N, C-alpha and C positions, 0 to 999 in steps of 0.2 A: 548555498550560496549569497553573495549581496550584490548591490547591484552594482559595483564596479566589475567582480564574476564577469556579468551577463554581460559589461559594456565590451567588456576586454574578449569576449567568447564572441561576437557577432561581429566587432570589428575586424578580429582575428579570420571571419568566417569573410566575411566580407574581402578584405585583402586576397585571401586563398582564391575567390573564384572571379576578384577581376581578373589577377594573371593569370589562373587560367582560359581562363576569353582569351587574352593577349595573347596567350602561346598556342592555342588553338589556332587563333586567325595568320600565328606568320609559318604554321606550319601548314598551311592552304597553300598559303602564297610560293613558299617552296616546295610544293608538289606541282601546282601550277606552272614554276618558273623553270623546273627540271624536265616540262615537256617539251617547251621552244628551245628549239635549236635557234645558238648564235650561225649568222650570215657567213664569216669570218669561219668558223668551223665546219660547214656542210663544203664552204672553198677549198678547206684544205683537205678534209677528205675525201673530196672528186680530185682534186691534184694528186695524194697519195694514191688514188685506184688506177688515174690513167698512168702516173709514171708504175706502178706495179707493172698493167697491164703495157705497158711499154716491153719493160723489161722483160717480162715473160715474151713476147711473141720475140726480140731478141733471141733468147735462149732457146724458143721452139726453131728457129731460122737454123742457129749455131749446130744445135742437135740433128735435126734434117741435114744438113748439111754434109755434117760428118758419119751419118747414117747412108747419105744416097755416096760417101766415099768408100766405105767398107763392102757395099751392092758392088761395086765394080771391081772389087779386085777378082 
């Protein structure tokens, strides 16, 4: 190979290494960002859990009322 071939190979290698390093840095940022939960998401989840618990208690009370009526008969 002549000098131009070696020069092209070295440049290609450097560009490949550069993009690999950029890809690794972005991957690490994405992994770190996934661990952090946004406050809005946490509040929405807490609201949903509270709503489901309230609904469950209401259904449980209704079930217990129906069950207590059956026992009286």
